[in-house]
C-alpha positions as CSV (number, residue, x, y, z in Angstrom):
1,M,-46.3,8.0,9.0
2,K,-44.2,10.9,10.7
3,E,-43.8,13.9,8.8
4,V,-40.1,15.8,8.7
5,V,-39.1,19.0,7.4
6,S,-36.4,21.2,7.1
7,I,-36.7,24.8,6.6
8,S,-33.7,26.4,5.2
9,L,-32.8,30.5,4.1
10,G,-31.3,28.7,1.4
11,T,-32.5,28.2,-2.6
12,S,-35.9,26.6,-3.4
13,S,-34.7,25.4,-6.3
14,Q,-33.2,22.8,-4.0
15,D,-36.0,21.4,-2.5
16,F,-36.6,17.6,-2.4
17,A,-38.7,15.3,-1.0
18,F,-39.1,11.3,-0.3
19,T,-40.1,8.7,1.9
20,T,-37.8,6.1,3.7
21,E,-37.6,3.7,6.5
22,F,-35.3,5.0,9.5
23,L,-34.8,3.4,12.9
24,G,-37.7,1.4,12.5
25,Q,-39.9,4.5,11.7
26,K,-41.8,5.3,8.5
27,L,-40.7,9.0,7.7
28,H,-41.9,11.5,4.8
29,V,-38.6,13.5,4.6
30,R,-39.0,17.4,2.5
31,R,-36.5,20.1,2.2
32,I,-38.5,23.6,1.9
33,G,-36.1,26.8,1.1
34,T,-37.1,30.3,1.5
35,N,-34.6,32.6,-0.8
36,G,-33.3,34.1,2.4
37,S,-36.4,35.1,3.5
38,R,-36.6,34.7,7.4
39,A,-39.9,36.2,7.6
40,G,-40.7,33.1,5.1
41,A,-39.0,30.8,7.4
42,V,-40.9,32.1,10.5
43,K,-44.2,31.6,8.6
44,L,-43.3,28.2,7.5
45,I,-42.1,26.9,11.0
46,R,-45.5,28.0,12.2
47,Q,-47.4,26.3,9.8
48,W,-45.5,22.9,10.2
49,D,-45.5,22.9,13.8
50,K,-48.8,21.0,14.5
51,K,-48.3,18.8,11.3
52,A,-44.4,17.9,11.6
53,A,-43.0,15.6,14.0
54,A,-39.8,17.3,14.0
55,I,-38.1,20.4,12.6
56,G,-34.8,21.3,11.3
57,I,-33.8,24.7,10.2
58,G,-31.0,25.3,8.1
59,V,-29.5,28.2,9.5
60,L,-25.9,29.1,12.0
61,K,-25.8,26.8,15.4
62,D,-28.0,28.1,18.1
63,R,-25.0,27.8,20.2
64,Y,-21.5,26.9,20.5
65,K,-18.4,27.3,22.6
66,V,-15.0,28.9,22.2
67,G,-12.8,27.6,25.3
68,A,-14.8,29.3,28.4
69,H,-16.8,31.4,26.3
70,R,-20.2,29.9,25.1
71,F,-22.1,31.9,22.3
72,I,-25.9,31.8,21.1
73,E,-26.9,32.8,17.9
74,K,-30.0,35.4,18.0
75,D,-30.8,34.5,14.6
76,S,-31.2,30.9,15.1
77,A,-33.1,31.3,18.8
78,H,-35.2,33.5,17.2
79,L,-36.4,30.9,14.6
80,K,-36.9,28.2,17.1
81,A,-39.0,30.3,18.9
82,A,-41.7,30.5,15.9
83,A,-42.5,26.6,16.9
84,T,-44.3,25.6,20.2
85,D,-45.3,22.3,19.9
86,A,-42.6,20.4,17.2
87,P,-39.2,19.6,18.4
88,I,-36.8,22.1,16.3
89,T,-33.2,21.7,15.9
90,T,-30.1,23.3,14.4
91,G,-28.0,20.4,13.9
92,G,-25.4,22.0,15.0
93,R,-23.9,19.0,17.4
94,L,-24.1,16.5,14.9
95,G,-23.0,18.8,12.0
96,D,-19.7,18.9,14.4
97,I,-19.3,15.2,14.5
98,F,-19.8,14.6,10.9
99,Q,-17.5,17.6,9.7
100,E,-14.7,16.5,12.3
101,W,-15.1,12.9,11.6
102,A,-15.0,13.9,7.9
103,V,-11.6,15.8,8.3
104,R,-10.2,12.6,10.2
105,H,-11.2,10.1,7.7
106,A,-9.5,12.2,4.7
107,Q,-6.4,12.9,6.9
108,T,-6.1,9.4,7.1
109,H,-7.7,7.8,3.7
110,L,-6.0,10.4,1.9
111,G,-2.2,10.1,3.2
112,K,-1.5,13.2,5.4
113,V,-3.3,15.5,2.9
114,F,-3.7,18.2,6.1
115,N,-0.2,18.0,7.6
116,N,1.1,21.8,7.2
117,A,-1.4,22.9,5.1
118,R,-2.4,26.9,5.0
119,V,-6.1,26.8,6.1
120,L,-8.2,29.4,6.2
121,F,-11.4,29.5,8.5
122,F,-14.6,31.8,7.5
123,S,-15.5,31.4,11.1
124,G,-13.1,30.2,13.8
125,L,-16.0,30.9,16.2
126,S,-18.8,28.7,14.8
127,D,-16.1,26.0,14.0
128,Y,-13.9,25.9,16.9
129,K,-14.1,21.9,17.4
130,L,-12.9,21.1,13.9
131,A,-10.2,24.3,14.2
132,V,-8.9,22.1,17.1
133,A,-9.1,19.1,15.3
134,M,-7.0,20.8,12.4
135,S,-4.5,21.9,14.8
136,E,-3.3,18.1,15.1
137,F,-2.2,18.5,11.4
138,T,-1.3,22.0,11.0
139,S,-0.2,25.0,13.0
140,N,-1.0,27.0,9.6
141,L,-4.4,28.3,10.8
142,Q,-6.1,31.3,9.7
143,F,-9.2,32.8,11.0
144,A,-11.8,35.8,9.3
145,D,-13.8,36.4,12.1
146,P,-12.6,39.9,12.9
147,L,-13.0,40.5,9.2
148,Q,-16.5,39.0,8.6
149,Q,-17.7,40.3,12.0
150,L,-16.4,44.2,12.3
151,G,-14.9,44.8,9.1
152,V,-11.7,45.0,10.7
153,P,-9.0,44.0,7.8
154,K,-7.2,41.6,10.1
155,L,-6.7,37.4,10.0
156,L,-6.2,35.6,13.3
157,G,-3.2,33.4,13.1
158,S,-3.5,31.0,15.9
159,L,-6.0,29.2,18.6
160,D,-4.5,31.5,20.8
161,A,-5.4,34.4,18.9
162,L,-8.9,32.9,18.5
163,H,-9.3,32.7,22.1
164,L,-8.2,36.4,22.5
165,Y,-10.3,37.4,20.3
166,A,-13.4,35.3,22.0
167,T,-12.8,36.5,25.1
168,G,-14.0,40.4,23.8
169,A,-16.4,39.1,21.1
170,H,-18.9,39.4,23.5
171,Y,-18.9,42.8,23.8
172,V,-19.0,43.3,19.8
173,K,-20.9,40.3,18.4
174,D,-23.9,41.7,17.9
175,W,-22.5,45.1,16.8
176,S,-22.9,46.0,13.0
177,L,-21.3,48.8,11.0
178,P,-23.1,51.8,9.8
179,S,-25.3,51.0,6.5
180,A,-23.7,53.7,5.0
181,L,-19.9,52.1,5.6
182,A,-20.9,48.5,5.3
183,A,-22.0,49.2,1.9
184,G,-18.9,51.0,0.5
185,P,-15.4,50.8,1.2
186,V,-15.5,48.9,3.9
187,K,-16.9,46.5,2.3
188,E,-15.2,46.4,-0.6
189,W,-11.8,46.5,1.3
190,T,-13.1,43.5,3.4
191,R,-14.1,41.6,0.0
192,F,-10.5,42.1,-1.6
193,V,-8.8,41.3,2.0
194,L,-10.6,38.0,2.0
195,R,-9.8,37.3,-1.3
196,K,-6.4,37.6,-1.1
197,A,-6.8,35.1,2.0
198,V,-8.4,32.2,0.0
199,Q,-5.6,32.9,-2.8
200,K,-2.9,31.9,-0.4
201,A,-4.6,29.2,1.4
202,T,-4.7,25.8,0.8
203,V,-7.9,24.5,2.7
204,I,-10.9,26.5,2.8
205,V,-13.7,26.0,6.0
206,A,-16.2,27.7,5.2
207,P,-20.2,27.4,4.4
208,V,-21.2,25.9,1.0
209,H,-23.1,29.2,0.2
210,A,-20.4,31.3,1.2
211,L,-18.1,30.5,-1.6
212,D,-20.6,31.3,-4.2
213,E,-19.0,34.7,-4.8
214,F,-15.4,33.5,-5.4
215,G,-13.9,32.4,-9.0
216,L,-11.5,30.4,-10.4
217,E,-8.7,33.0,-9.6
218,E,-9.5,32.3,-5.7
219,L,-10.5,28.7,-5.4
220,A,-8.5,27.0,-8.3
221,G,-6.2,24.2,-6.8
222,K,-8.0,24.1,-3.0
223,T,-9.3,22.1,-1.0
224,I,-12.8,22.7,0.3
225,I,-14.4,21.6,3.5
226,T,-17.8,22.4,4.1
227,S,-21.2,20.5,4.2
228,T,-24.1,19.8,1.8
229,V,-22.7,20.1,-1.3
230,N,-25.0,18.9,-4.1
231,E,-24.4,17.7,-7.9
232,E,-25.0,21.8,-8.7
233,R,-22.4,23.1,-6.4
234,I,-20.1,20.5,-7.5
235,A,-20.6,21.7,-11.1
236,Q,-19.7,24.7,-9.8
237,F,-16.9,23.8,-8.0
238,R,-15.3,22.0,-11.2
239,D,-15.8,25.3,-13.1
240,K,-13.8,27.5,-10.3
241,G,-10.7,24.8,-10.4
242,V,-11.4,23.3,-7.0
243,H,-9.3,20.1,-6.8
244,L,-11.1,18.5,-3.7
245,V,-14.4,19.0,-1.6
246,I,-15.2,16.8,1.5
247,D,-18.5,17.2,2.7
248,G,-19.4,16.1,6.3
249,A,-23.3,15.9,5.4
250,P,-24.5,12.2,4.9
251,F,-26.3,11.3,1.6
252,M,-29.3,9.3,1.7
253,Q,-32.0,8.4,-1.2
254,G,-29.8,10.4,-3.8
255,H,-30.0,13.6,-1.6
256,V,-27.6,15.1,0.4
257,L,-28.6,15.9,4.1
258,G,-28.1,19.2,6.2
259,P,-27.0,17.7,9.7
260,N,-30.5,19.8,10.9
261,L,-32.2,17.5,8.8
262,L,-30.7,14.4,9.9
263,D,-31.1,15.6,13.3
264,A,-34.7,16.2,13.0
265,M,-35.0,12.6,11.3
266,I,-33.2,11.2,14.6
267,V,-35.8,13.1,16.8
268,A,-38.7,12.0,14.9
269,A,-37.4,8.1,14.8
270,T,-36.4,8.1,18.5
271,G,-39.1,10.5,20.2
272,K,-36.5,12.4,21.8
273,T,-36.2,16.1,22.4
274,P,-32.7,17.5,20.8
275,N,-31.6,17.9,24.6
276,E,-32.2,14.4,25.2
277,I,-30.1,12.7,22.9
278,L,-26.6,12.1,23.6
279,E,-23.5,11.5,22.2
280,D,-23.8,7.8,22.8
281,D,-27.2,7.7,20.8
282,Y,-25.5,9.5,17.8
283,L,-22.6,7.1,17.6
284,E,-24.7,4.4,17.6
285,I,-26.9,5.6,14.9
286,I,-23.7,6.4,12.7
287,S,-22.2,2.9,13.4
288,A,-25.5,1.4,12.6
289,G,-25.7,3.2,9.5
290,T,-24.3,3.5,6.3
291,F,-23.1,6.7,6.8
292,E,-19.8,7.7,5.2
293,P,-17.8,11.3,5.0
294,R,-17.7,12.3,1.2
295,I,-14.9,13.1,-0.6
296,I,-15.2,14.5,-4.0
297,Y,-13.0,15.4,-7.1
298,P,-15.3,17.6,-9.1
299,D,-12.8,17.6,-12.2
300,G,-11.6,14.1,-11.5
301,F,-8.3,13.0,-8.6
302,R,-6.2,15.8,-8.3
303,R,-3.6,15.7,-5.1
304,V,-1.4,18.3,-4.8
305,N,1.8,18.2,-2.3
306,R,4.4,20.4,-1.3
307,F,7.9,20.7,-0.4
308,A,10.9,23.1,-0.4
309,F,14.1,22.8,-1.0
310,V,17.5,24.7,0.4
311,I,19.9,26.4,-1.8
312,H,22.9,28.3,-1.7
313,P,25.7,29.9,-4.3
314,L,28.4,27.7,-4.9
315,S,31.1,30.6,-5.7
316,Q,31.0,34.4,-6.1
317,E,29.9,33.9,-9.7
318,Y,26.2,33.3,-8.4
319,F,26.2,36.7,-7.0
320,K,26.3,37.9,-10.0
321,K,23.2,36.6,-11.4
322,V,21.7,39.6,-9.4
323,K,21.4,42.8,-11.4
324,P,23.1,45.3,-9.5
325,I,25.8,42.8,-8.0
326,E,26.6,41.7,-11.8
327,L,27.0,45.7,-12.4
328,L,29.1,46.3,-9.5
329,S,31.6,43.1,-10.1
330,Y,32.7,44.5,-13.4
331,V,34.0,47.8,-11.7
332,S,34.9,46.5,-8.2
333,P,38.1,44.8,-6.6
334,P,38.3,41.5,-5.8
335,V,38.5,42.5,-2.2
336,L,34.7,44.3,-2.0
337,M,33.8,40.9,-3.6
338,N,35.0,39.0,-1.1
339,S,33.3,41.3,1.5
340,L,30.5,41.0,-0.7
341,E,30.9,37.0,0.2
342,K,31.3,37.6,4.0
343,A,28.1,40.0,4.4
344,M,25.8,37.0,2.3
345,A,26.5,34.5,4.4
346,F,24.8,36.4,7.1
347,A,21.7,37.1,5.0
348,P,18.3,36.2,5.9
349,P,16.9,33.3,3.2
350,F,14.7,34.0,0.8
351,V,12.4,32.4,-1.8
352,Y,14.8,32.1,-5.0
353,S,12.2,30.1,-6.9
354,K,8.6,28.9,-6.8
355,V,8.4,25.2,-8.6
356,S,5.2,23.6,-9.9
357,G,4.2,22.2,-13.0
358,I,5.4,18.6,-11.4
359,R,2.8,15.7,-12.1
360,S,3.6,12.1,-11.6
361,P,2.0,9.6,-13.9
362,N,-0.4,8.5,-11.1
363,G,-2.1,11.9,-11.2
364,V,0.0,13.4,-7.8
365,E,1.4,16.5,-8.3
366,A,4.0,18.7,-6.5
367,E,5.1,22.1,-6.1
368,G,7.6,24.1,-3.8
369,W,9.9,26.7,-3.1
370,L,13.9,26.9,-3.7
371,I,14.7,28.5,-0.7
372,S,18.3,30.2,-0.9
373,V,20.8,30.9,1.8
374,G,23.7,33.2,1.2
375,G,26.5,31.3,2.2
376,T,29.1,30.1,-0.6
377,P,31.0,26.7,1.1
378,K,33.9,28.3,1.6
379,E,32.2,30.7,4.4
380,I,30.0,27.9,5.7
381,M,32.7,25.9,6.3
382,R,34.5,28.8,7.9
383,H,31.9,29.3,10.5
384,S,30.7,27.1,12.9
385,P,28.0,24.1,12.5
386,E,25.5,26.5,14.6
387,F,26.1,29.2,12.3
388,T,24.5,27.3,9.6
389,Y,22.1,25.1,11.5
390,R,20.4,28.7,12.6
391,R,20.0,29.9,8.9
392,L,18.3,26.2,8.0
393,L,16.4,26.6,11.0
394,D,14.9,30.0,9.4
395,A,14.4,28.6,6.1
396,A,12.5,25.8,7.6
397,A,10.5,28.6,9.6
398,M,10.1,29.9,6.1
399,A,9.0,26.9,4.5
400,K,6.3,25.8,7.1
401,R,4.9,29.7,6.5
402,L,4.2,28.9,2.9
403,G,3.0,25.5,3.5
404,A,5.7,22.8,2.5
405,Q,5.1,19.5,4.2
406,I,9.0,18.4,3.8
407,M,12.0,20.4,3.0
408,G,15.4,18.7,1.4
409,L,18.6,20.0,1.9
410,G,21.2,20.8,-1.2
411,A,24.8,21.1,-1.6
412,F,26.7,22.0,1.4
413,T,23.8,23.0,3.7
414,K,23.6,18.7,3.7
415,V,27.5,18.3,5.0
416,V,27.9,20.5,7.6
417,G,27.8,19.3,10.9
418,D,26.1,16.1,11.6
419,A,24.7,15.9,7.8
420,G,21.5,17.1,9.1
421,L,20.6,15.1,12.3
422,T,20.5,18.2,14.4
423,V,18.6,20.4,11.8
424,A,15.8,17.4,11.6
425,K,15.2,17.6,15.5
426,R,14.9,21.0,15.5
427,A,13.3,21.9,12.5
428,P,9.3,22.4,12.9
429,L,8.8,19.8,9.3
430,P,10.5,16.6,8.0
431,I,14.0,16.7,6.7
432,T,15.9,15.0,4.0
433,T,19.4,15.6,2.8
434,G,18.5,14.1,-0.8
435,N,22.2,11.4,-0.1
436,S,20.0,8.6,-0.7
437,Y,18.8,9.4,-4.3
438,S,22.3,11.3,-4.8
439,A,24.1,8.0,-4.5
440,S,21.4,6.2,-6.4
441,G,21.9,8.6,-9.3
442,A,25.6,9.1,-9.3
443,L,25.8,5.2,-10.2
444,W,22.8,5.3,-12.3
445,A,24.4,7.9,-14.7
446,A,27.9,6.2,-14.3
447,H,26.6,3.1,-15.6
448,D,24.7,4.3,-18.4
449,A,27.9,6.4,-19.5
450,M,29.8,3.1,-19.3
451,L,27.3,1.4,-21.5
452,R,27.5,4.1,-23.8
453,L,31.3,4.5,-24.0
454,R,31.6,0.6,-24.7
455,L,34.9,0.1,-23.7
456,L,34.4,-2.8,-20.8
457,P,34.0,-6.5,-21.7
458,A,30.6,-7.7,-22.3
459,P,29.4,-9.4,-18.8
460,E,29.3,-13.2,-18.7
461,G,26.0,-14.3,-16.7
462,K,25.0,-12.2,-14.0
463,G,28.3,-12.4,-12.2
464,R,30.2,-9.1,-11.4
465,I,31.5,-6.8,-14.8
466,Q,35.0,-7.1,-15.2
467,F,35.9,-3.5,-14.1
468,K,37.9,-1.6,-11.3
469,A,36.1,0.9,-9.4
470,M,37.1,3.9,-7.0
471,V,35.1,5.5,-4.7
472,V,37.3,9.2,-3.4
473,G,35.3,10.5,-0.3
474,A,34.3,6.6,0.7
475,T,33.6,7.6,4.3
476,G,31.1,10.4,3.5
477,A,27.3,9.8,3.3
478,I,27.1,9.6,-0.2
479,G,30.6,7.6,-1.2
480,S,30.0,5.0,1.7
481,V,26.6,4.4,-0.2
482,C,28.6,4.3,-3.7
483,A,31.1,2.1,-2.3
484,R,28.3,-0.6,-0.8
485,L,27.1,-0.7,-4.3
486,L,29.7,-0.8,-6.4
487,T,31.1,-3.8,-4.3
488,R,28.0,-5.6,-5.6
489,V,28.8,-5.6,-9.2
490,A,32.3,-4.4,-9.5
491,N,35.5,-7.0,-9.9
492,E,37.5,-4.7,-7.5
493,V,36.6,-1.8,-5.7
494,Y,39.3,0.7,-4.0
495,L,37.9,2.9,-1.4
496,V,39.9,6.3,-0.6
497,S,39.7,8.8,2.4
498,P,42.0,10.2,4.3
499,E,40.1,9.2,7.8
500,T,42.1,5.7,7.5
501,A,39.9,4.2,11.0
502,K,37.0,4.7,9.1
503,L,38.1,3.5,6.0
504,L,39.0,0.2,7.9
505,A,35.3,0.3,9.7
506,L,33.9,0.5,6.2
507,K,35.7,-2.4,4.8
508,E,34.7,-4.8,7.6
509,S,31.1,-3.7,7.3
510,I,31.1,-4.1,3.3
511,L,32.6,-7.3,3.9
512,Q,29.8,-8.8,6.4
513,E,27.6,-7.6,3.7
514,T,29.0,-8.8,0.8
515,P,31.8,-11.7,1.3
516,D,33.2,-12.3,-1.5
517,A,34.2,-8.6,-2.5
518,K,37.5,-7.3,-3.6
519,V,38.0,-4.3,-1.3
520,F,41.5,-2.4,-1.2
521,L,41.9,0.9,0.7
522,S,44.3,3.7,0.5
523,A,44.7,7.4,2.0
524,H,45.7,8.7,-1.5
525,A,43.2,8.5,-4.8
526,D,46.6,8.8,-6.9
527,K,48.0,5.6,-6.1
528,D,45.9,3.1,-8.0
529,L,44.3,5.8,-10.3
530,A,46.0,4.7,-13.5
531,E,44.0,1.5,-13.6
532,M,40.6,2.7,-12.8
533,D,37.8,2.4,-15.3
534,M,35.2,4.4,-13.0
535,V,35.8,6.7,-10.4
536,V,33.4,8.1,-8.0
537,T,34.3,11.6,-6.4
538,A,32.1,12.4,-3.3
539,T,34.0,14.5,-1.1
540,S,33.6,17.8,1.0
541,G,37.2,19.6,0.0
542,A,35.4,22.4,-0.9
543,G,37.4,23.2,-4.1
544,K,40.8,21.1,-3.4
545,K,42.1,18.9,-5.5
546,V,41.4,15.7,-4.4
547,L,43.4,13.6,-7.5
548,D,45.2,13.5,-10.8
549,I,43.2,13.7,-13.7
550,M,46.6,12.9,-15.5
551,R,47.1,9.9,-14.2
552,V,43.3,8.6,-15.3
553,K,43.0,5.7,-17.7
554,P,41.7,6.8,-21.0
555,G,38.1,5.7,-21.6
556,C,37.7,6.2,-17.7
557,V,33.7,7.6,-16.5
558,I,34.4,10.0,-13.4
559,T,31.5,10.6,-11.8
560,D,31.7,13.9,-9.8
561,V,29.1,14.2,-6.7
562,A,30.9,16.6,-4.7
563,R,29.3,20.1,-5.1
564,P,31.4,22.2,-5.4
565,L,32.7,19.9,-8.4
566,D,35.8,18.4,-7.3
567,L,37.0,18.7,-10.9
568,P,36.7,22.0,-12.5
569,A,36.6,23.1,-15.8
570,S,40.0,23.7,-16.7
571,E,41.0,20.4,-15.2
572,V,38.5,18.2,-17.3
573,A,39.9,19.8,-20.4
574,K,43.0,18.4,-20.1
575,R,42.1,14.9,-20.7
576,P,39.1,14.8,-23.5
577,D,39.7,11.2,-23.9
578,V,38.0,11.2,-20.3
579,L,34.5,11.4,-19.8
580,V,33.8,13.3,-16.4
581,I,30.1,13.7,-15.8
582,E,28.3,15.7,-13.1
583,S,26.5,13.2,-11.1
584,G,23.3,11.7,-11.9
585,E,20.9,14.8,-12.5
586,I,16.9,13.1,-12.4
587,E,14.7,14.5,-15.4
588,L,11.2,15.4,-13.4
589,P,7.8,14.3,-14.9
590,G,5.6,17.1,-16.1
591,E,5.9,20.5,-17.4
592,V,7.9,22.0,-14.7
593,Q,8.4,25.8,-14.2
594,M,11.4,27.0,-11.9
595,K,13.9,29.3,-12.2
596,N,17.6,28.6,-13.8
597,I,19.6,26.5,-11.3
598,G,22.3,26.2,-14.1
599,L,20.6,23.0,-15.6
600,P,19.1,22.1,-18.8
601,K,14.8,22.9,-18.3
602,G,12.9,20.0,-16.0
603,V,16.2,18.5,-15.0
604,A,16.7,18.8,-11.2
605,Y,19.8,17.3,-8.9
606,A,19.4,14.2,-7.3
607,C,19.2,15.5,-3.8
608,L,16.0,18.0,-4.9
609,A,14.8,15.0,-6.7
610,E,14.7,12.8,-3.8
611,T,12.3,15.7,-1.7
612,I,10.1,15.7,-4.8
613,V,10.0,12.2,-5.0
614,L,8.8,11.9,-1.1
615,A,6.3,14.6,-1.6
616,L,4.7,13.0,-4.4
617,E,4.2,9.5,-2.3
618,G,2.9,11.8,0.7
619,R,5.8,10.4,2.7
620,F,6.3,13.4,4.7
621,E,8.8,12.2,7.4
622,N,12.7,12.7,8.2
623,F,14.0,10.2,5.6
624,T,17.8,10.6,4.8
625,V,19.3,12.4,7.4
626,G,23.5,11.9,8.9
627,R,26.6,9.9,7.8
628,A,24.9,6.7,8.0
629,I,23.0,6.3,4.9
630,E,20.8,3.0,4.4
631,W,20.9,0.6,1.9
632,E,17.5,0.2,2.1
633,K,16.5,3.7,1.7
634,V,19.0,3.9,-1.4
635,R,17.0,1.3,-3.2
636,E,13.7,2.3,-2.0
637,I,14.1,5.8,-3.8
638,Y,15.2,4.7,-6.7
639,K,11.9,2.6,-7.1
640,L,9.8,5.5,-5.9
641,G,11.6,7.5,-8.4
642,L,10.6,5.0,-11.2
643,K,6.9,4.7,-9.5
644,H,6.6,8.6,-10.2
645,G,7.9,9.3,-13.6
646,M,11.8,10.3,-12.5
647,K,14.0,9.5,-15.4
648,L,17.7,9.5,-15.5
649,A,18.3,13.2,-17.4
650,A,21.0,13.4,-20.5
651,I,24.5,13.2,-19.0
652,S,26.1,16.3,-18.3
653,G,29.5,17.5,-17.8
654,V,31.1,20.6,-16.8
655,N,29.9,22.3,-20.4
656,G,26.6,21.0,-20.2
657,P,24.7,17.7,-21.7
658,F,26.7,15.1,-23.5
659,S,25.5,14.0,-26.9
660,D,26.1,11.0,-28.6
661,E,28.5,12.4,-30.8
662,D,30.6,13.9,-27.9
663,I,30.8,10.3,-26.2
664,A,31.7,8.9,-29.5
665,Q,34.5,11.4,-29.6
666,V,35.6,10.4,-25.7
667,R,35.6,6.9,-27.0
668,G,37.8,7.4,-30.3
669,L,40.2,9.8,-28.6
670,A,40.7,6.8,-25.4
671,L,41.2,4.4,-28.0
672,V,43.9,5.9,-29.5
673,E,45.6,7.0,-26.4
674,R,45.2,3.5,-25.4
675,A,47.2,2.7,-28.9
676,R,49.6,5.1,-28.2
677,R,50.3,3.5,-24.5
678,A,50.2,0.1,-25.9
679,A,52.8,1.0,-28.6
680,A,54.9,2.9,-26.1
681,A,54.9,-0.3,-23.7
682,K,55.6,-2.5,-26.7
683,E,59.1,-0.4,-27.6
684,L,60.0,0.0,-24.1
685,A,59.8,-4.1,-23.8
686,T,61.9,-4.3,-26.9
687,L,64.2,-1.7,-25.7
688,D,64.5,-3.2,-22.4
689,R,65.7,-7.1,-24.2
690,T,68.1,-5.6,-26.5
691,S,69.1,-2.3,-24.8
692,V,69.2,-3.4,-21.1
693,E,69.5,-7.0,-20.4
694,K,73.2,-7.2,-22.1
695,P,74.5,-4.3,-20.5
696,Y,73.0,-5.7,-17.2
697,R,74.7,-8.8,-17.7
698,R,77.6,-7.1,-18.2
699,T,78.0,-4.2,-15.7
700,T,76.8,-6.7,-12.8
701,E,79.4,-8.4,-12.6
702,T,81.5,-5.2,-11.7
703,T,79.5,-2.2,-10.7
704,G,76.3,-3.9,-9.3
705,T,72.6,-3.6,-9.8
706,T,72.8,0.4,-9.7
707,T,74.3,1.0,-13.2
708,R,71.4,-1.5,-13.9
709,H,68.9,0.9,-12.5
710,A,70.0,3.7,-14.4
711,T,70.2,2.2,-17.8
712,L,66.5,1.2,-17.4
713,R,65.3,4.8,-16.7
714,K,67.3,6.2,-19.4
715,A,65.8,3.3,-21.9
716,T,62.4,4.0,-20.8
717,R,62.7,8.1,-21.4
718,T,63.9,7.1,-25.0
719,A,61.1,4.7,-25.8
720,T,58.5,7.1,-24.4
721,A,60.3,9.4,-26.8
722,R,60.4,7.4,-29.7
723,A,56.6,6.6,-29.4
724,Q,55.6,10.4,-28.7
725,V,57.2,11.2,-32.3
726,R,55.5,8.5,-34.1
727,T,52.5,9.0,-33.1
728,K,52.3,12.8,-33.6
729,G,50.7,14.2,-36.6
730,A,49.0,10.5,-37.0
731,T,46.5,10.7,-34.1
732,A,43.5,11.1,-36.6
733,A,44.3,8.8,-38.7
734,I,44.4,5.9,-35.9
735,S,41.7,7.4,-34.4
736,A,39.5,6.7,-37.4
737,T,41.2,3.4,-37.8
738,L,40.6,2.5,-34.0
739,V,36.9,3.9,-34.2
740,N,36.2,1.6,-37.3
741,A,37.9,-1.3,-36.1
742,A,35.8,-1.4,-33.0
743,E,32.5,-0.6,-34.4
């Protein structure tokens, strides 16, 4: 039986021994720790030099390469020189293979877990190959080599910087600080800088023992890439809040084997020296064995994905949320606020709020940042699309530095130019406008509102519901999808847009998908507005009046998807018998923490919710961009939202969420107004028979049709006035009667 021994500078409390059959050879394997004593390690090497078939030493790699520069570790060379007979190895090459394999394995099996992650390497020189591999998934790399080696409070921020550092590292590699400085302020300062770097990172690459001095404050929520993590270390990581550990060391006979020990076993079993073993040998041995990288969740499954979302002020009122501007607004003339509005459009993006606490029922979490650009809709529309593109690309660069894996565009930032296509092509991370979920959420909310009002006849079977719907802004990104969805359920759909050619093309496309749909077109909303049971406004009119609310049918549900709203509070107040809701807001899962965005706690706009859903799903890709939204994506994001616990929030209007009492009041007023209009129409019909038809028969013989038309107009005014007089003062009684009857 061959003896294989690993001599480690680590603690002796983790020593073990076992016997195994490996590559056709029977081996007795043991690990011996020296508790940090190099002299003790040299003594053990000399002791086992004559007895062991191979010796592994658990120290740094004996040599490594960064670009064109090669480095040799003197400590490793000193220990290796203590053995004269037994082959000795640090397992450096094997460790590189296992570590890189572990990272690639995790990226594949966990689903893009390292995309745009903020990765901190304690030593980029010794982990250079892993850094190159990691650069395929993220460019957010930092290296603490100057800090660790020289005490310089500086982190390297790229592979190019690491190459430059390696060029000069030859000259200072063996330099060390004077003992007085190393033990004093410099040491404390380097510790402070390193702790701050660890706190900001998402992923830490370091030897397992180097993490012992860090606690919950630094390691909570982190992913650790290391080697040789035993049960004791896992328990420590659990206490420190580590989410995920990726271990490149193999597991055998109930023990975690360091690369040096496994390499020594290969040397002993094959009879080759460490230098004679080729990469093909390693590939054959690893492929034939049961080795696999270890993915460890110290405290159960945890996965946190990251997103960013761009917001902007919708009016000058939003600037007043900033204290100095709020005070200034009380005394400044409007011209000063107008100048401020123009100046803010040029302001660089900034983080408005950190978002945390979002947790899907399947355990995946999301955190992110709301990044604000300064332009109001008025300013965004006043400048060229390229002006806004530059601000959005600056925001995307900021999001990338923060570690976001996908970014969403909110409000008018997704309307400008080609609706996100250019930004998606030029941004350093995936982009979505959120329009798919906005369309889905708008109709989700409208459907729920109509059910709660109970003014439509119950549907018969699975056919279309007997109601008429209108989409204002039908040729836009959200409007066109709403139109396609409504034609599948509504009896008649009216599409409104000033872009007549696009309307014709949209109708043609809809009829190809839904041949039996009844679709009507108009350039103006008011033409057919009075007959509608549902209206969706999805324009980009930036506050322009798009419809006359006084023409709307009592009990109509209006879903205002536009930002700024197509129907301001002053307009909505004119029709208390109409339910005007602000799009379909989404209630996020978990205990959500973020600053006020004008919605109840834990509630987000649908476009923001789409970004969060994609983050929870790990779909880091351009999802909804451009104006041609795909129906399949609308359906997909709706299903993904349900999967991750998204719910339709309380239906909200311009004055906040609607309670059941609010909706009952709208229903009652709608019934009253419908009764009043029915009474007026009935009296008009009576007057038409008694006061119009006879004069018409007399006058047609002498004066023709002109006199009849004048008489009709006069009779109509008379009937309407009489109906209003009878209804005035009795509204409450009629309302109670009709509501009780309806119940």
